[in-house]
FIMI-219457 format. One record per residue (C-alpha): x, y, z; residue number from 1; residue in one letter. Coordinates in nm, 2 decimals. Example, Ala and Ser with C-alpha at 12.3 -4.5 7.8 and 13.67 -1.06 7.14 Angstrom:
FIMI-219457
[[1.23, -0.45, 0.78], 1, 'a']
[[1.37, -0.11, 0.71], 2, 's']
This chain:
FIMI-219457
[[29.99, 18.14, 11.75], 1, 'x']
[[30.03, 17.82, 11.93], 2, 'x']
[[29.71, 17.70, 12.10], 3, 'x']
[[29.87, 17.46, 12.36], 4, 'x']
[[30.11, 17.59, 12.63], 5, 'x']
[[30.28, 17.91, 12.52], 6, 'x']
[[30.62, 17.98, 12.62], 7, 'x']
[[30.78, 18.29, 12.51], 8, 'x']
[[31.12, 18.45, 12.63], 9, 'x']
[[31.22, 18.81, 12.61], 10, 'x']
[[31.57, 18.94, 12.62], 11, 'x']
[[31.51, 19.05, 12.98], 12, 'x']
[[31.22, 18.85, 13.14], 13, 'x']
[[31.11, 18.50, 13.13], 14, 'x']
[[30.73, 18.47, 13.07], 15, 'x']
[[30.52, 18.18, 13.00], 16, 'x']
[[30.14, 18.13, 12.95], 17, 'x']
[[30.05, 17.80, 13.12], 18, 'x']
[[29.72, 17.64, 13.00], 19, 'x']
[[29.48, 17.57, 13.29], 20, 'x']
[[29.28, 17.24, 13.19], 21, 'x']
[[29.01, 17.27, 13.45], 22, 'x']
[[28.92, 17.62, 13.33], 23, 'x']
[[28.95, 17.55, 12.96], 24, 'x']
[[28.64, 17.42, 12.79], 25, 'x']
[[28.51, 17.27, 12.47], 26, 'x']
[[28.71, 17.20, 12.16], 27, 'x']
[[29.08, 17.23, 12.18], 28, 'x']
[[29.30, 17.41, 11.93], 29, 'x']
[[29.05, 17.68, 11.83], 30, 'x']
[[29.30, 17.97, 11.88], 31, 'x']
[[29.05, 18.13, 12.15], 32, 'x']
[[29.23, 18.23, 12.46], 33, 'x']
[[29.14, 18.37, 12.79], 34, 'x']
[[29.44, 18.48, 12.97], 35, 'x']
[[29.46, 18.57, 13.35], 36, 'x']
[[29.73, 18.81, 13.43], 37, 'x']
[[29.86, 19.17, 13.40], 38, 'x']
[[29.79, 19.28, 13.04], 39, 'x']
[[30.11, 19.45, 12.98], 40, 'x']
[[30.30, 19.15, 13.07], 41, 'x']
[[30.08, 18.94, 12.85], 42, 'x']
[[30.12, 19.19, 12.56], 43, 'x']
[[30.49, 19.15, 12.60], 44, 'x']
[[30.46, 18.77, 12.59], 45, 'x']
[[30.24, 18.77, 12.29], 46, 'x']
[[30.40, 19.06, 12.10], 47, 'x']
[[30.61, 18.84, 11.87], 48, 'x']
[[30.37, 18.55, 11.83], 49, 'x']
[[30.07, 18.76, 11.74], 50, 'x']
[[30.25, 19.04, 11.55], 51, 'x']
[[30.05, 19.16, 11.25], 52, 'x']
[[29.78, 18.91, 11.30], 53, 'x']
[[29.51, 19.09, 11.49], 54, 'x']
[[29.23, 19.23, 11.28], 55, 'x']
[[29.05, 19.42, 11.57], 56, 'x']
[[29.15, 19.53, 11.91], 57, 'x']
[[28.87, 19.66, 12.13], 58, 'x']
[[28.95, 19.80, 12.48], 59, 'x']
[[28.72, 19.93, 12.75], 60, 'x']
[[28.97, 20.06, 13.00], 61, 'x']
[[28.91, 20.23, 13.33], 62, 'x']
[[28.78, 20.57, 13.26], 63, 'x']
[[28.95, 20.74, 13.56], 64, 'x']
[[28.62, 20.88, 13.67], 65, 'x']
[[28.73, 20.87, 14.05], 66, 'x']
[[28.48, 20.61, 14.16], 67, 'x']
[[28.51, 20.27, 14.34], 68, 'x']
[[28.34, 19.99, 14.16], 69, 'x']
[[28.25, 19.64, 14.26], 70, 'x']
[[28.54, 19.48, 14.07], 71, 'x']
[[28.80, 19.76, 14.06], 72, 'x']
[[28.89, 20.10, 14.17], 73, 'x']
[[28.88, 20.37, 13.90], 74, 'x']
[[29.09, 20.64, 14.06], 75, 'x']
[[29.45, 20.64, 13.96], 76, 'x']
[[29.49, 21.01, 13.91], 77, 'x']
[[29.51, 21.17, 13.57], 78, 'x']
[[29.89, 21.14, 13.50], 79, 'x']
[[29.92, 20.79, 13.62], 80, 'x']
[[29.60, 20.68, 13.43], 81, 'x']
[[29.72, 20.85, 13.10], 82, 'x']
[[30.07, 20.68, 13.14], 83, 'x']
[[29.92, 20.34, 13.21], 84, 'x']
[[29.69, 20.35, 12.90], 85, 'x']
[[29.96, 20.50, 12.66], 86, 'x']
[[30.20, 20.24, 12.77], 87, 'x']
[[29.97, 19.97, 12.64], 88, 'x']
[[29.89, 20.16, 12.31], 89, 'x']
[[30.24, 20.12, 12.20], 90, 'x']
[[30.19, 19.73, 12.15], 91, 'x']
[[29.87, 19.77, 11.95], 92, 'x']
[[30.01, 19.88, 11.61], 93, 'x']
[[30.25, 19.59, 11.63], 94, 'x']
[[29.97, 19.35, 11.68], 95, 'x']
[[29.74, 19.49, 11.42], 96, 'x']
[[29.72, 19.35, 11.06], 97, 'x']
[[29.75, 19.60, 10.78], 98, 'x']
[[29.37, 19.62, 10.76], 99, 'x']
[[29.33, 19.61, 11.14], 100, 'x']
[[29.17, 19.86, 11.37], 101, 'x']
[[29.17, 19.97, 11.73], 102, 'x']
[[28.85, 20.08, 11.91], 103, 'x']
[[28.87, 20.25, 12.26], 104, 'x']
[[28.56, 20.31, 12.48], 105, 'x']
[[28.59, 20.62, 12.69], 106, 'x']
[[28.38, 20.90, 12.84], 107, 'x']
[[28.39, 21.27, 12.89], 108, 'x']
[[28.64, 21.29, 13.17], 109, 'x']
[[28.94, 21.18, 12.97], 110, 'x']
[[28.85, 21.14, 12.60], 111, 'x']
[[29.03, 21.46, 12.48], 112, 'x']
[[29.34, 21.38, 12.67], 113, 'x']
[[29.34, 21.02, 12.55], 114, 'x']
[[29.28, 21.15, 12.19], 115, 'x']
[[29.59, 21.37, 12.19], 116, 'x']
[[29.81, 21.10, 12.35], 117, 'x']
[[29.68, 20.83, 12.11], 118, 'x']
[[29.75, 21.07, 11.82], 119, 'x']
[[30.10, 21.10, 11.93], 120, 'x']
[[30.17, 20.73, 12.00], 121, 'x']
[[29.96, 20.57, 11.71], 122, 'x']
[[30.02, 20.85, 11.46], 123, 'x']
[[29.74, 21.11, 11.41], 124, 'x']
[[29.71, 21.00, 11.04], 125, 'x']
[[29.57, 20.67, 11.17], 126, 'x']
[[29.27, 20.83, 11.34], 127, 'x']
[[28.95, 20.73, 11.17], 128, 'x']
[[28.66, 20.88, 11.36], 129, 'x']
[[28.49, 20.93, 11.70], 130, 'x']
[[28.16, 20.74, 11.75], 131, 'x']
[[27.90, 20.86, 12.00], 132, 'x']
[[27.71, 20.57, 12.18], 133, 'x']
[[27.39, 20.64, 12.37], 134, 'x']
[[27.48, 20.43, 12.67], 135, 'x']
[[27.17, 20.53, 12.88], 136, 'x']
[[26.82, 20.65, 12.80], 137, 'x']
[[26.70, 20.77, 13.15], 138, 'x']
[[26.77, 21.12, 13.26], 139, 'x']
[[27.02, 21.19, 13.55], 140, 'x']
[[26.88, 21.48, 13.76], 141, 'x']
[[27.14, 21.50, 14.02], 142, 'x']
[[27.39, 21.68, 13.79], 143, 'x']
[[27.40, 22.00, 13.58], 144, 'x']
[[27.37, 21.79, 13.27], 145, 'x']
[[27.24, 21.44, 13.22], 146, 'x']
[[27.52, 21.27, 13.04], 147, 'x']
[[27.37, 21.01, 12.83], 148, 'x']
[[27.65, 20.91, 12.59], 149, 'x']
[[28.00, 20.77, 12.58], 150, 'x']
[[28.26, 20.76, 12.30], 151, 'x']
[[28.45, 20.51, 12.09], 152, 'x']
[[28.78, 20.64, 11.94], 153, 'x']
[[28.86, 20.45, 11.62], 154, 'x']
[[29.22, 20.41, 11.47], 155, 'x']
[[29.34, 20.20, 11.19], 156, 'x']
[[29.68, 20.06, 11.11], 157, 'x']
[[29.63, 20.17, 10.74], 158, 'x']
[[29.32, 20.40, 10.71], 159, 'x']
[[29.28, 20.36, 10.34], 160, 'x']
[[29.30, 19.99, 10.35], 161, 'x']
[[29.05, 19.99, 10.65], 162, 'x']
[[28.81, 20.20, 10.46], 163, 'x']
[[28.81, 19.97, 10.16], 164, 'x']
[[28.80, 19.64, 10.36], 165, 'x']
[[28.56, 19.73, 10.65], 166, 'x']
[[28.23, 19.59, 10.64], 167, 'x']
[[27.89, 19.77, 10.58], 168, 'x']
[[27.60, 19.71, 10.81], 169, 'x']
[[27.29, 19.52, 10.73], 170, 'x']
[[27.00, 19.71, 10.61], 171, 'x']
[[26.74, 19.81, 10.88], 172, 'x']
[[26.37, 19.82, 10.82], 173, 'x']
[[26.39, 20.19, 10.85], 174, 'x']
[[26.65, 20.21, 10.58], 175, 'x']
[[26.46, 19.97, 10.34], 176, 'x']
[[26.13, 20.17, 10.40], 177, 'x']
[[26.29, 20.48, 10.24], 178, 'x']
[[26.29, 20.30, 9.90], 179, 'x']
[[25.97, 20.32, 9.70], 180, 'x']
[[25.89, 20.28, 9.33], 181, 'x']
[[25.65, 20.56, 9.25], 182, 'x']
[[25.71, 20.54, 8.88], 183, 'x']
[[25.71, 20.16, 8.85], 184, 'x']
[[26.07, 20.14, 8.73], 185, 'x']
[[26.14, 19.78, 8.63], 186, 'x']
[[26.47, 19.81, 8.82], 187, 'x']
[[26.28, 19.79, 9.15], 188, 'x']
[[26.26, 20.02, 9.45], 189, 'x']
[[26.45, 20.34, 9.47], 190, 'x']
[[26.50, 20.66, 9.66], 191, 'x']
[[26.61, 21.00, 9.54], 192, 'x']
[[26.93, 21.19, 9.65], 193, 'x']
[[27.05, 21.54, 9.57], 194, 'x']
[[27.19, 21.60, 9.23], 195, 'x']
[[27.38, 21.90, 9.34], 196, 'x']
[[27.68, 21.94, 9.58], 197, 'x']
[[27.87, 22.22, 9.74], 198, 'x']
[[28.06, 22.43, 9.49], 199, 'x']
[[28.39, 22.47, 9.69], 200, 'x']
[[28.59, 22.22, 9.48], 201, 'x']
[[28.39, 22.23, 9.16], 202, 'x']
[[28.53, 22.26, 8.81], 203, 'x']
[[28.37, 22.49, 8.55], 204, 'x']
[[28.21, 22.19, 8.37], 205, 'x']
[[27.98, 22.13, 8.67], 206, 'x']
[[27.79, 22.47, 8.63], 207, 'x']
[[27.54, 22.47, 8.35], 208, 'x']
[[27.15, 22.46, 8.31], 209, 'x']
[[26.99, 22.12, 8.32], 210, 'x']
[[26.70, 22.07, 8.07], 211, 'x']
[[26.43, 21.84, 8.19], 212, 'x']
[[26.24, 21.61, 7.95], 213, 'x']
[[25.94, 21.85, 7.96], 214, 'x']
[[26.18, 22.15, 7.86], 215, 'x']
[[26.19, 22.31, 8.21], 216, 'x']
[[26.52, 22.47, 8.28], 217, 'x']
[[26.70, 22.40, 8.61], 218, 'x']
[[27.01, 22.60, 8.74], 219, 'x']
[[27.21, 22.48, 9.04], 220, 'x']
[[27.13, 22.67, 9.38], 221, 'x']
[[27.36, 22.95, 9.47], 222, 'x']
[[27.67, 22.81, 9.61], 223, 'x']
[[27.61, 22.47, 9.46], 224, 'x']
[[27.70, 22.29, 9.14], 225, 'x']
[[27.58, 21.97, 8.97], 226, 'x']
[[27.74, 21.65, 9.08], 227, 'x']
[[27.81, 21.55, 8.71], 228, 'x']
[[27.92, 21.74, 8.41], 229, 'x']
[[27.68, 21.83, 8.14], 230, 'x']
[[27.75, 21.53, 7.92], 231, 'x']
[[27.72, 21.28, 8.21], 232, 'x']
[[27.40, 21.45, 8.34], 233, 'x']
[[27.24, 21.41, 8.00], 234, 'x']
[[27.34, 21.05, 7.99], 235, 'x']
[[27.19, 20.97, 8.33], 236, 'x']
[[26.87, 21.16, 8.22], 237, 'x']
[[26.86, 20.94, 7.91], 238, 'x']
[[26.91, 20.62, 8.13], 239, 'x']
[[26.62, 20.72, 8.35], 240, 'x']
[[26.84, 20.78, 8.65], 241, 'x']
[[26.73, 21.15, 8.72], 242, 'x']
[[26.40, 21.21, 8.88], 243, 'x']
[[26.21, 21.54, 8.82], 244, 'x']
[[25.92, 21.46, 9.04], 245, 'x']
[[25.57, 21.32, 8.96], 246, 'x']
[[25.48, 21.62, 8.74], 247, 'x']
[[25.82, 21.64, 8.58], 248, 'x']
[[25.87, 22.00, 8.70], 249, 'x']
[[26.07, 21.92, 9.02], 250, 'x']
[[26.43, 21.99, 9.10], 251, 'x']
[[26.64, 21.72, 8.94], 252, 'x']
[[26.74, 21.44, 9.19], 253, 'x']
[[26.94, 21.12, 9.13], 254, 'x']
[[26.76, 20.78, 9.17], 255, 'x']
[[26.96, 20.53, 9.39], 256, 'x']
[[26.82, 20.18, 9.36], 257, 'x']
[[26.79, 19.93, 9.64], 258, 'x']
[[26.96, 19.66, 9.44], 259, 'x']
[[27.26, 19.88, 9.39], 260, 'x']
[[27.32, 19.91, 9.77], 261, 'x']
[[27.29, 19.54, 9.83], 262, 'x']
[[27.61, 19.53, 10.01], 263, 'x']
[[27.46, 19.72, 10.31], 264, 'x']
[[27.48, 20.06, 10.47], 265, 'x']
[[27.78, 20.28, 10.54], 266, 'x']
[[27.82, 20.29, 10.92], 267, 'x']
[[27.74, 20.63, 11.08], 268, 'x']
[[27.89, 20.77, 11.39], 269, 'x']
[[27.58, 20.81, 11.61], 270, 'x']
[[27.49, 20.47, 11.77], 271, 'x']
[[27.15, 20.49, 11.95], 272, 'x']
[[27.06, 20.26, 12.24], 273, 'x']
[[26.78, 20.12, 12.03], 274, 'x']
[[27.03, 19.97, 11.78], 275, 'x']
[[27.33, 19.87, 12.02], 276, 'x']
[[27.18, 19.85, 12.37], 277, 'x']
[[27.27, 20.04, 12.69], 278, 'x']
[[27.47, 19.96, 13.01], 279, 'x']
[[27.14, 19.88, 13.18], 280, 'x']
[[27.05, 19.62, 12.92], 281, 'x']
[[27.40, 19.47, 12.96], 282, 'x']
[[27.35, 19.45, 13.35], 283, 'x']
[[27.03, 19.26, 13.29], 284, 'x']
[[27.19, 19.02, 13.06], 285, 'x']
[[27.47, 18.95, 13.33], 286, 'x']
[[27.22, 18.91, 13.60], 287, 'x']
[[27.05, 18.64, 13.39], 288, 'x']
[[27.37, 18.45, 13.36], 289, 'x']
[[27.53, 18.53, 13.70], 290, 'x']
[[27.22, 18.58, 13.96], 291, 'x']
[[27.45, 18.50, 14.26], 292, 'x']
[[27.75, 18.71, 14.16], 293, 'x']
[[27.82, 19.08, 14.22], 294, 'x']
[[27.72, 19.26, 13.90], 295, 'x']
[[27.95, 19.47, 13.70], 296, 'x']
[[27.85, 19.84, 13.73], 297, 'x']
[[27.93, 19.95, 13.38], 298, 'x']
[[27.93, 19.66, 13.13], 299, 'x']
[[27.90, 19.69, 12.75], 300, 'x']
[[27.61, 19.53, 12.59], 301, 'x']
[[27.67, 19.24, 12.34], 302, 'x']
[[27.49, 19.43, 12.07], 303, 'x']
[[27.75, 19.72, 12.09], 304, 'x']
[[28.04, 19.47, 12.05], 305, 'x']
[[27.85, 19.30, 11.77], 306, 'x']
[[27.83, 19.63, 11.59], 307, 'x']
[[28.20, 19.69, 11.61], 308, 'x']
[[28.30, 19.34, 11.50], 309, 'x']
[[28.05, 19.34, 11.21], 310, 'x']
[[28.22, 19.65, 11.08], 311, 'x']
[[28.58, 19.56, 11.17], 312, 'x']
[[28.61, 19.19, 11.11], 313, 'x']
[[28.53, 18.89, 10.91], 314, 'x']
[[28.46, 18.53, 11.04], 315, 'x']
[[28.79, 18.37, 11.14], 316, 'x']
[[28.97, 18.69, 11.22], 317, 'x']
[[29.16, 18.74, 11.54], 318, 'x']
[[29.02, 18.99, 11.80], 319, 'x']
[[29.21, 19.13, 12.12], 320, 'x']
[[29.06, 19.28, 12.42], 321, 'x']
[[29.31, 19.35, 12.69], 322, 'x']
[[29.06, 19.48, 12.95], 323, 'x']
[[28.82, 19.18, 12.93], 324, 'x']
[[28.62, 19.27, 13.23], 325, 'x']
[[28.30, 19.05, 13.23], 326, 'x']
[[28.40, 18.87, 12.91], 327, 'x']
[[28.17, 19.05, 12.66], 328, 'x']
[[28.41, 19.08, 12.38], 329, 'x']
[[28.51, 18.72, 12.39], 330, 'x']
[[28.15, 18.60, 12.42], 331, 'x']
[[28.04, 18.80, 12.11], 332, 'x']
[[28.36, 18.70, 11.91], 333, 'x']
[[28.28, 18.34, 11.99], 334, 'x']
[[27.91, 18.37, 11.88], 335, 'x']
[[28.02, 18.55, 11.56], 336, 'x']
[[28.28, 18.30, 11.47], 337, 'x']
[[28.58, 18.51, 11.53], 338, 'x']
[[28.90, 18.40, 11.72], 339, 'x']
[[28.99, 18.60, 12.03], 340, 'x']
[[29.24, 18.66, 12.30], 341, 'x']
[[29.09, 18.81, 12.61], 342, 'x']
[[29.32, 18.95, 12.90], 343, 'x']
[[29.20, 19.02, 13.25], 344, 'x']
[[29.40, 19.06, 13.56], 345, 'x']
[[29.11, 19.04, 13.82], 346, 'x']
[[28.98, 18.73, 13.96], 347, 'x']
[[28.67, 18.77, 13.75], 348, 'x']
[[28.88, 18.63, 13.47], 349, 'x']
[[28.78, 18.31, 13.65], 350, 'x']
[[28.45, 18.39, 13.82], 351, 'x']
[[28.30, 18.57, 13.51], 352, 'x']
[[28.49, 18.52, 13.19], 353, 'x']
[[28.56, 18.16, 13.20], 354, 'x']
[[28.22, 18.07, 13.33], 355, 'x']
[[28.05, 18.29, 13.08], 356, 'x']
[[28.25, 18.14, 12.79], 357, 'x']
[[28.15, 17.79, 12.91], 358, 'x']
[[27.79, 17.90, 12.88], 359, 'x']
[[27.85, 18.03, 12.54], 360, 'x']
[[28.00, 17.70, 12.41], 361, 'x']
[[27.70, 17.52, 12.57], 362, 'x']
[[27.46, 17.75, 12.36], 363, 'x']
[[27.38, 18.05, 12.59], 364, 'x']
[[27.08, 18.22, 12.44], 365, 'x']
[[27.10, 18.57, 12.56], 366, 'x']
[[27.26, 18.89, 12.40], 367, 'x']
[[27.31, 18.86, 12.04], 368, 'x']
[[27.26, 18.48, 12.02], 369, 'x']
[[26.93, 18.51, 11.84], 370, 'x']
[[27.06, 18.77, 11.60], 371, 'x']
[[27.35, 18.56, 11.50], 372, 'x']
[[27.16, 18.22, 11.51], 373, 'x']
[[27.41, 18.09, 11.80], 374, 'x']
[[27.34, 17.75, 11.92], 375, 'x']
[[27.67, 17.66, 12.09], 376, 'x']
[[27.99, 17.48, 11.99], 377, 'x']
[[28.37, 17.55, 11.97], 378, 'x']
[[28.59, 17.60, 12.27], 379, 'x']
[[28.86, 17.81, 12.44], 380, 'x']
[[29.17, 17.76, 12.63], 381, 'x']
[[29.23, 17.93, 12.97], 382, 'x']
[[29.59, 18.04, 13.03], 383, 'x']
[[29.76, 18.18, 13.34], 384, 'x']
[[30.06, 18.42, 13.32], 385, 'x']
[[30.37, 18.35, 13.51], 386, 'x']
[[30.66, 18.59, 13.51], 387, 'x']
[[31.01, 18.52, 13.64], 388, 'x']
[[31.05, 18.89, 13.68], 389, 'x']
[[30.79, 19.18, 13.66], 390, 'x']
[[30.85, 19.38, 13.34], 391, 'x']
[[30.97, 19.74, 13.40], 392, 'x']
């Protein structure tokens, strides 16, 4: 993608993205873009230039929860809302790289309808998982249930390729604390995991008695089988990779060494507030940066976006957010060394996004800055969309 003024013509509509020098900031030619304009028109303008180049798309669209917020009204009506979202989904698979992924924030009101619509447009086989985010920790007593979570629907252009290229998460203190070395194994700390699995897809070779070094006989539990065949199990016992407890009489378990998992933890689908923040913590961060501006009602915390980008991208990858809002995705992408295109139709593209990114370039210290050792640098270009004729 060109980083100066971008001019792209479709067969029916003339569109151009004009760089706004007074809102651009820092180093030129980084590939980082904030675009002020209707996202469907911008997607049409960039569809060819960015085709197959985007590693991660994150969107936080209106949830259609029939409320009026400070910066927008979230009350389109179900049919219009669904049509609006799905129209934009059609562009995303064209933009994504082969190992790219799409992440959609949503809540209970529309999540199931959106899942069905996204399955149809994106292809159901491209669905990866649903993540539950604990977006609040306080109890809501005015309703029948205190709804404390939201969802992330995750799709991949090529789910198999995404699985083998997605990143693992860094070890947490809690995860490391599970590894001990009770037998002084020279290979270092380890934890034990079950040596038996469900028998539903087992082969006959997985049903046998395991003889421990002390001669004790162990049969697999009912409905279970051993994870290895008999020959492989004997080999693992000989290597000291099977644990029979301190007395040698325990049920056999496999030893998993800390050094073997040095590439990190497999991401799970339950993201607690203690790890990725809440809407409340995100508001506090925004108030620190914009004490005199009307605060966003439901911003996403930087730690949530950091978790997504840590899994879905590598440094230098291109990230898209077509509902940029207060600019969180762009800010975190910048701090993590990812390139980004953020699209926002509202005036807060100027009052929030551009100003926030200027602070980031100057070394803004909130959010994930300490986590990623952010000290400032780089730059971004601000563009304004002009269209000769509105797209149909």
